[in-house]
C-alpha positions in Angstrom: 60.8 72.8 144.6 63.1 73.6 141.8 61.8 75.7 138.9 58.1 75.6 138.4 58.1 74.3 134.9 55.1 73.0 132.9 55.0 69.9 130.8 57.8 67.8 132.4 55.4 64.9 133.0 55.6 65.8 136.7 52.9 66.3 139.2 54.3 69.4 140.9 57.3 71.5 141.4 58.9 69.1 143.8 59.5 66.6 141.0 60.6 69.0 138.4 57.5 70.8 137.2 53.8 71.1 137.0 51.5 69.3 134.7 49.3 71.6 132.7 46.5 72.8 135.0 48.6 72.1 138.1 48.6 74.5 141.0 50.5 75.3 144.2 49.4 77.1 147.3 51.7 79.5 149.2 50.4 80.6 152.6 51.8 83.7 154.3 55.5 83.6 155.1 56.1 80.6 152.8 59.1 81.1 150.6 58.6 80.4 146.9 60.2 81.3 143.6 62.7 79.9 141.1 65.5 77.8 142.5 69.1 78.9 142.4 69.9 76.9 139.2 66.9 78.4 137.3 67.6 81.9 138.5 71.2 81.9 137.4 70.3 80.2 134.0 67.8 82.9 133.3 70.1 85.8 134.4 72.8 84.5 132.1 70.4 84.0 129.2 67.9 86.9 129.4 64.9 86.9 127.1 65.2 89.6 124.4 61.5 89.8 123.8 58.1 88.2 124.5 57.9 84.4 124.1 54.7 82.6 123.6 54.5 79.4 125.7 52.0 76.8 124.4 52.9 74.0 126.8 49.9 74.5 129.2 49.0 76.6 132.1 49.7 76.3 135.8 48.4 78.4 138.7 50.1 79.7 141.9 47.8 80.8 144.6 49.2 83.1 147.4 47.3 83.7 150.6 47.8 86.2 153.4 46.2 83.7 155.7 48.2 81.5 158.1 47.1 77.9 157.2 46.8 75.2 159.8 48.7 72.1 158.9 47.2 68.7 159.7 49.1 66.0 161.6 48.9 63.9 158.5 50.7 66.6 156.4 53.4 66.9 159.1 54.0 63.2 159.3 53.4 61.9 155.7 56.4 60.2 154.1 56.3 62.3 150.9 56.6 65.6 152.8 59.5 67.7 151.5 61.6 68.3 154.6 64.3 70.0 152.5 62.0 72.3 150.5 64.1 75.5 151.2 67.4 73.9 150.1 66.6 74.7 146.5 67.6 78.3 147.2 71.0 77.3 148.5 73.6 79.2 146.6 71.5 82.4 146.1 73.1 85.5 147.4 71.7 89.0 148.0 72.0 91.2 144.9 70.2 94.3 146.2 71.9 96.8 148.4 70.4 97.1 151.9 69.0 100.5 152.8 70.9 102.4 155.4 69.4 102.0 158.9 
């Protein structure tokens, strides 16, 4: 959740970032991307050129497969039940094509 930042001494995106070498898995139909706060911060302060990042490397794996979730994963206490709330506040910025 939140922005997927590297080097925040966190284990994954849900706690503020990925540790270097961290990874996330996104099965088909799973939303992902920067949270609203990160999106707006980057839109307001665009990068004028390439920036070399030396804080590590993280991986995001996307799959077209529908993953089966175990009962443990559905019932574990550290499951993020409000995962999608990080996109609250985002509004559509692209015009819809005419039907």
